[in-house]
C-alpha positions in Angstrom: 52.6 78.2 -7.3 52.0 81.1 -5.1 52.5 78.9 -2.0 55.9 77.6 -3.3 57.0 81.2 -3.9 56.1 82.3 -0.4 57.9 79.2 1.1 61.0 80.0 -1.0 61.0 83.6 0.2 60.8 82.5 3.9 63.8 80.2 3.5 65.8 83.0 1.9 65.1 85.3 4.9 66.2 82.6 7.4 69.4 82.0 5.5 70.2 85.7 5.5 69.7 85.8 9.4 72.0 82.7 9.8 74.6 84.2 7.6 74.6 87.4 9.6 75.1 85.5 12.8 78.0 83.5 11.5 79.6 86.7 10.2 79.4 88.4 13.6 80.9 85.3 15.4 83.8 85.3 12.9 84.4 89.0 13.4 84.5 88.6 17.2 87.1 85.7 16.9 89.2 87.8 14.6 89.1 90.8 16.9 90.2 88.6 19.8 93.1 87.3 17.8 94.1 90.8 16.9 94.0 91.9 20.5 96.2 88.9 21.4 98.6 89.8 18.7 98.6 93.4 19.9 100.4 92.3 23.2 97.8 91.0 25.7 99.3 87.8 27.2 97.3 84.6 27.2 98.9 83.5 30.5 98.8 86.3 33.2 101.5 84.4 35.3 104.1 85.2 32.5 103.6 88.9 33.1 106.3 90.8 35.2 104.8 92.3 38.3 106.2 95.3 40.2 107.1 94.7 43.9 108.9 96.4 46.8 111.5 94.4 48.7 113.7 94.6 51.7 117.2 93.3 51.5 118.0 91.6 54.8 121.1 92.6 56.8 122.1 91.6 60.3 121.1 94.1 63.0 122.0 94.6 66.6 118.9 94.6 68.8 118.2 94.4 72.5 115.4 91.9 73.3 112.8 93.1 75.8 109.8 91.6 77.3 106.8 93.6 78.5 105.1 92.3 81.6 102.2 93.9 83.4 100.9 93.9 87.0 100.1 95.9 90.1 102.6 97.6 92.4 102.9 96.7 96.0 104.8 98.3 98.9 108.0 96.7 99.7 107.3 97.0 103.4 103.8 96.7 105.0 103.2 96.7 108.7 100.0 96.2 110.6 100.1 98.0 114.0 98.7 95.8 116.8 98.8 96.1 120.6 101.2 93.9 122.5 99.2 94.4 125.8 95.6 95.0 126.8 94.2 98.3 128.0 92.2 101.4 127.3 93.5 103.8 124.5 94.0 107.2 126.1 95.4 109.1 123.1 96.1 108.9 119.4 99.1 110.9 118.2 98.9 110.8 114.4 96.8 112.1 111.6 95.3 109.5 109.4 96.9 109.4 105.9 100.1 111.2 107.0 103.7 110.1 106.9 105.1 108.6 110.1 108.7 107.7 111.1 109.9 104.5 112.6 109.7 104.8 116.4 107.1 107.5 116.4 104.4 107.2 119.1 101.0 106.4 117.6 98.8 105.4 120.5 99.0 105.7 124.3 97.4 103.0 126.4 96.5 103.7 130.0 99.8 102.9 131.8 98.6 102.9 135.5 98.5 99.2 136.2 101.7 98.5 134.3 103.5 101.3 136.1 102.4 99.8 139.4 103.6 96.4 138.3 106.9 97.9 137.4 107.3 99.7 140.7 106.5 96.5 142.6 109.1 94.6 140.6 111.7 97.3 141.4 110.9 96.9 145.1 111.2 93.2 145.0 114.5 93.4 143.2 115.9 95.9 145.7 114.9 93.6 148.6 116.5 90.6 147.0 119.7 92.6 146.4 119.8 93.7 150.1 119.3 90.1 151.2 122.1 89.0 148.9 124.5 91.6 150.3 123.8 90.5 153.9 124.3 86.9 152.9 127.6 87.6 151.3 128.8 89.5 154.4 127.9 86.5 156.6 129.5 84.1 154.2 132.8 86.1 154.2 132.8 86.2 158.0 132.2 82.4 158.3 134.9 81.8 155.8 137.4 83.4 158.2 136.0 81.8 161.4 136.0 78.3 160.0 139.8 78.5 159.6 140.2 78.9 163.4 137.3 76.5 164.1 135.2 79.3 165.6 132.2 78.0 163.5 131.5 74.6 162.3 132.1 73.6 158.7 128.3 73.0 158.3 127.5 76.5 159.2 130.0 77.8 156.7 128.5 75.6 154.0 125.0 76.9 154.9 126.2 80.5 154.5 127.7 79.8 151.1 124.4 78.1 150.0 122.4 81.1 151.2 124.5 83.4 149.1 123.9 81.3 146.0 120.1 81.1 146.7 119.9 84.9 147.1 121.9 85.4 143.8 119.3 83.3 142.0 116.5 85.4 143.6 118.2 88.5 142.3 118.4 87.2 138.8 114.7 86.2 138.8 113.6 89.5 140.2 115.7 91.4 137.6 113.9 89.4 134.9 110.5 90.3 136.4 111.5 94.0 136.5 112.6 93.8 132.8 109.3 92.2 131.9 107.4 94.9 133.7 109.5 97.6 132.0 108.7 96.1 128.6 105.0 95.9 129.3 105.1 99.5 130.5 106.9 100.5 127.3 104.2 98.7 125.3 101.6 101.2 126.6 103.2 103.6 124.1 102.5 102.0 120.7 105.1 103.1 118.2 105.5 102.8 114.4 107.6 99.8 113.5 108.5 101.2 110.0 108.5 104.6 108.3 105.8 105.2 105.7 102.3 106.4 105.2 99.7 105.3 107.8 96.1 104.6 106.9 92.9 104.9 108.8 92.7 104.1 112.6 90.4 101.3 113.6 90.1 102.6 117.2 89.5 105.9 118.9 90.3 107.2 122.4 88.5 105.1 125.1 88.5 101.9 123.1 89.6 98.7 124.8 92.4 96.8 123.0 93.9 93.4 123.7 97.1 91.7 122.8 95.2 88.8 121.1 93.0 90.9 118.8 93.2 90.2 115.1 92.1 93.6 113.9 95.0 96.0 113.3 94.9 99.4 114.9 96.3 100.9 111.7 98.4 99.9 108.7 101.7 101.5 107.6 103.0 101.2 104.0 106.6 102.2 103.2 106.5 103.6 99.7 110.2 104.7 99.2 110.5 101.4 97.3 107.8 99.5 95.4 107.9 96.0 94.0 106.1 94.4 91.1 105.4 90.7 90.9 104.7 89.3 87.4 104.5 85.8 85.9 106.3 84.4 82.9 105.6 81.1 81.2 108.1 78.4 81.7 108.3 78.0 77.9 109.7 81.6 77.7 112.4 80.8 80.2 113.3 77.6 78.3 113.5 79.6 75.0 115.8 82.2 76.6 118.0 79.5 78.2 118.5 77.8 74.8 119.2 81.1 73.1 121.9 82.0 75.6 123.4 78.5 75.5 123.6 78.6 71.7 125.2 82.1 71.7 122.4 83.6 69.6 121.5 85.8 72.5 124.0 87.6 74.8 123.7 89.5 78.1 123.0 93.1 77.3 125.2 95.9 78.7 122.3 97.2 80.8 122.3 94.0 82.9 119.0 93.4 84.7 117.7 96.9 84.4 113.9 97.2 84.2 112.0 100.2 82.7 108.5 101.0 84.0 105.6 102.3 81.8 102.9 104.2 83.8 99.1 103.9 83.4 99.0 106.9 81.1 101.7 105.5 78.8 104.6 107.7 80.0 107.9 106.1 81.1 108.9 106.2 84.7 112.0 108.2 85.3 113.8 105.7 87.6 115.0 102.3 86.4 114.3 99.3 88.6 116.2 96.0 89.1 115.2 92.4 88.8 115.3 91.1 92.4 114.7 87.4 91.9 113.0 84.8 89.7 111.2 81.9 91.2 112.5 78.4 90.6 109.1 76.6 91.0 106.7 76.3 88.1 103.1 76.8 89.1 101.3 73.6 88.3 98.0 75.4 87.4 99.3 78.2 85.1 102.7 76.8 84.0 104.5 80.0 85.0 107.1 81.3 87.3 107.1 84.5 89.4 109.4 87.4 88.7 109.9 90.2 91.2 111.2 93.7 90.2 111.9 96.5 92.7 111.7 100.2 91.8 112.8 103.3 93.8 110.1 105.8 94.6 111.9 108.9 95.9 109.1 111.3 94.7 106.2 109.2 95.8 104.9 108.9 92.2 104.3 105.2 92.5 101.3 104.1 94.6 100.4 100.6 95.9 97.9 98.9 93.6 98.8 101.0 90.6 98.6 99.0 87.3 101.9 99.3 85.3 103.9 97.6 82.6 107.5 96.7 83.0 110.0 96.3 80.1 112.6 93.8 81.0 115.9 93.5 79.1 116.3 89.9 78.1 119.5 90.0 76.2 121.3 91.3 73.1 121.1 89.8 69.6 123.9 91.1 67.4 122.9 89.2 64.2 119.1 89.5 64.1 117.3 89.3 60.7 114.1 91.4 60.9 111.2 91.0 58.5 108.1 93.3 58.5 105.2 91.5 60.0 103.0 92.2 56.9 105.5 90.3 54.7 105.0 87.1 56.7 102.2 84.7 55.8 101.0 82.1 58.2 99.1 78.9 57.4 96.3 77.4 59.4 98.8 75.2 61.3 100.8 78.3 62.3 103.7 77.8 60.0 105.2 80.9 58.5 106.5 81.8 55.1 107.7 84.8 53.0 108.0 85.6 49.4 111.5 86.3 48.1 113.1 87.4 44.8 115.5 84.6 43.7 118.7 85.1 41.8 116.8 84.8 38.4 114.4 87.6 39.3 111.4 85.3 40.0 109.2 85.1 43.0 109.7 82.2 45.4 107.9 81.2 48.6 110.2 80.2 51.5 109.3 78.6 54.8 110.7 80.5 57.8 110.8 80.2 61.6 109.6 83.5 63.1 108.1 83.2 66.5 109.5 86.3 68.3 108.3 89.9 67.6 110.4 93.0 67.7 108.3 96.2 67.4 106.4 95.8 64.1 108.8 93.1 62.8 109.4 89.4 63.2 112.8 88.0 64.1 113.5 85.2 61.6 115.8 82.5 63.1 115.8 80.1 60.1 114.8 80.0 56.4 116.5 83.2 55.4 120.0 84.7 55.4 121.7 88.0 55.0 121.3 89.4 51.4 117.9 87.8 50.7 115.4 90.1 49.1 112.1 89.7 50.9 109.0 91.0 49.1 107.2 93.5 51.3 104.7 95.2 48.9 102.8 94.1 45.9 102.2 90.7 47.5 98.6 90.4 46.1 100.0 90.1 42.6 102.8 87.6 43.4 102.6 84.0 42.3 105.1 81.2 42.4 107.6 81.5 39.5 106.3 84.9 38.3 108.9 87.3 37.0 109.1 90.4 39.3 110.4 93.9 38.8 111.9 95.4 42.0 110.5 99.0 42.2 111.9 99.9 45.7 114.2 98.4 48.3 113.3 99.7 51.8 116.7 98.7 53.2 118.6 100.6 50.6 116.3 103.6 51.0 116.8 103.6 54.8 120.6 103.4 54.5 120.6 106.3 52.1 118.5 108.4 54.4 120.7 107.6 57.3 123.8 108.5 55.3 122.2 111.8 54.2 121.5 112.8 57.9 125.0 112.0 59.0 
């Protein structure tokens, strides 16, 4: 008997523990149902989320492209001797500005002066001989009429005049050549600009065939910038102009320059030309822009960025870049609020950037409300509550300022 009593008491304790567990489970289930009944939704997607939107409206924008490169002088001249000789004197200060025609070096002119003087004497002798021959020919022309001289002698006199005239022409050419060589002993600046270091000093021997320049002059009143653009960009612009989506801006081909420190250069440049040959290696074309440099602020080799006006888009739809989602294949999409107040994902074409926004060319239209904030809570088909419209706020602020 005692053993049966103890066994019965153990079973009673186990039953009590099991009953308590079942009671707790039931209480948890009831509490969950009560919370659900109190308003906690079973499906989170059915809950309305708060978002910010931007209502799209066409805008007028000027498309620009930013291209970088290094400046170069529009005119560069290497000063080289045209004759050989010993340098007697240098007439410039290295690193100074020189004018076109200014004497830079003096080569010993002694031998060239002698050659010039000799050519002058030879020409004078030939001219004297010609004068004598003409006098004789004129006399024979009168005498042959009265048969005082033979016709042969008259013909010989005429031929002598022509031969002496040829000698005079040749001697004049020799004199001119000697004068030019004598002038080359004074080496002058071919262009105006800033001259660099001299590669020779007084006493150096120079020759007309040498490859080393005596000095280099760079004209910096105008500078040019050569940059490259991909042929795909040119094709895109060509199609945009052909379709009428992009128009020539009122500024024409003006180019603005941004300096190395980020400041904008005061003088606008012009697009001088665009290459017509695509580089087979890079797939790009060369574009040259020219900038005035009246204050000497631009220097050869300076790294700059050029902003080139590409055209004007009068009906651009701009979407903040944060609102555009891109898939792994590069396709773009945005979330919009449809007419029923629900979120909807729309595929768009947005390949061109404008400041911190994308230019959307397809997929959206004016009046669409693009979700720009609260995107982390948005799901397809979820009801949304528009808390703010950035386009409306911007319009109100603009109206308040005016």
